[in-house]
C-alpha positions as CSV (number, residue, x, y, z in Angstrom):
1,M,-77.8,9.1,127.8
2,L,-80.5,8.6,131.1
3,I,-83.8,7.8,130.5
4,G,-85.0,11.8,130.7
5,D,-82.9,12.1,127.9
6,L,-84.4,9.0,125.6
7,S,-87.7,10.1,126.8
8,R,-87.1,14.0,124.9
9,R,-85.1,12.7,122.6
10,T,-88.2,9.7,121.3
11,G,-91.0,11.4,122.4
12,V,-91.9,8.8,124.9
13,S,-92.9,9.2,128.7
14,T,-90.5,8.0,130.9
15,R,-93.4,5.7,132.2
16,A,-93.6,4.0,129.0
17,L,-90.1,3.2,128.3
18,R,-89.8,1.6,132.4
19,H,-93.9,-0.4,131.0
20,Y,-90.9,-1.0,127.8
21,E,-88.3,-2.3,129.8
22,D,-90.6,-4.3,131.8
23,Q,-91.6,-6.2,129.4
24,G,-87.9,-7.2,127.6
25,L,-88.2,-4.5,125.1
26,L,-85.6,-2.5,125.9
27,R,-82.9,-3.4,128.1
28,P,-80.6,-0.5,129.3
29,E,-77.5,-0.6,130.9
30,R,-77.0,0.3,135.0
31,D,-74.8,2.6,136.4
32,T,-73.1,2.6,139.8
33,S,-76.4,4.7,140.8
34,G,-78.5,2.6,139.6
35,Y,-79.0,5.0,136.9
36,R,-80.6,3.2,133.5
37,R,-78.1,4.4,130.2
38,Y,-79.1,3.9,126.7
39,D,-77.4,4.6,124.2
40,E,-77.9,5.9,120.3
41,H,-79.6,2.5,119.3
42,D,-82.1,2.5,122.2
43,I,-83.4,5.3,120.1
44,T,-83.7,3.3,117.2
45,R,-85.5,0.6,119.3
46,V,-88.1,2.7,120.4
47,A,-89.4,4.1,117.1
48,Q,-89.4,0.0,116.1
49,I,-91.3,-0.2,119.3
50,R,-93.8,2.1,119.0
51,T,-94.6,1.9,115.5
52,M,-95.2,-1.8,115.7
53,L,-97.6,-1.2,118.5
54,A,-99.1,1.5,116.4
55,A,-99.4,-1.4,114.0
56,G,-101.7,-3.1,116.5
57,M,-98.9,-5.3,118.3
58,N,-99.2,-6.6,121.6
59,T,-95.9,-6.4,123.3
60,A,-95.3,-9.6,123.5
61,A,-95.7,-10.1,120.3
62,I,-93.2,-7.2,119.9
63,C,-90.7,-9.1,122.1
64,R,-91.0,-11.9,120.5
65,F,-90.7,-10.3,117.0
66,L,-88.5,-6.7,117.5
67,D,-85.3,-8.9,116.5
68,C,-86.8,-8.4,113.1
69,A,-87.9,-5.4,112.7
70,R,-85.5,-3.5,110.5
71,S,-85.0,0.3,110.2
72,E,-85.0,2.2,107.2
73,E,-85.0,5.5,105.7
74,D,-89.0,5.8,105.1
75,G,-89.4,3.8,108.5
76,V,-89.7,0.2,110.6
77,R,-90.5,-2.9,108.4
78,L,-90.3,-6.6,109.4
79,E,-88.4,-9.4,108.2
80,M,-91.0,-11.9,107.2
81,C,-90.4,-15.7,109.2
82,P,-93.2,-18.4,109.0
83,D,-94.3,-17.1,112.3
84,L,-94.0,-13.8,112.3
85,R,-96.3,-14.3,109.2
86,A,-98.8,-16.7,111.4
87,Q,-99.1,-13.6,113.9
88,L,-99.6,-10.8,111.2
89,D,-102.1,-12.9,109.4
90,A,-104.2,-13.4,112.6
91,L,-104.5,-9.9,113.5
92,Q,-105.2,-8.6,109.6
93,E,-108.0,-11.2,110.7
94,R,-108.8,-9.8,114.1
95,L,-109.2,-5.8,112.7
96,E,-111.0,-7.1,109.8
97,S,-113.4,-8.9,112.0
98,E,-114.1,-6.1,113.9
99,S,-114.5,-3.3,110.8
100,R,-117.2,-6.0,110.0
101,R,-118.8,-5.8,113.2
102,I,-118.7,-2.1,113.6
103,R,-119.8,-1.6,109.9
104,V,-123.0,-3.6,111.2
105,T,-123.4,-1.8,114.1
106,Q,-123.2,1.4,112.2
107,E,-126.4,0.2,110.1
108,R,-128.2,-1.1,113.2
109,L,-127.4,2.9,114.1
110,G,-128.7,4.0,111.0
111,A,-131.6,2.3,110.8
112,L,-132.7,3.0,114.5
113,T,-132.4,6.6,113.8
114,G,-133.3,6.5,109.8
115,C,-130.1,8.1,108.5
């Protein structure tokens, strides 16, 4: 399938698909005319990439750990290894820290507005 077909089937823009390719996340074949050719596996791969992005992982981490992603009936899961566990723990800590910062800011705003 061509990039436009993959875009329609996954709901991901062609620009994003090209970005995923630039980052090494997708590796389409090229036909004799130079057009990108994707297969059914790439639909699953895009779903895995999008799930990992939505969980807060950056493309460098996804590139490193994409082979740990498994698609199942109820979604995508990751097979854990020590490096991946450390990466996800660091992400979780960053999110918790940001959450604390937001709560403090909300409290300060509430104090200023009397709410």
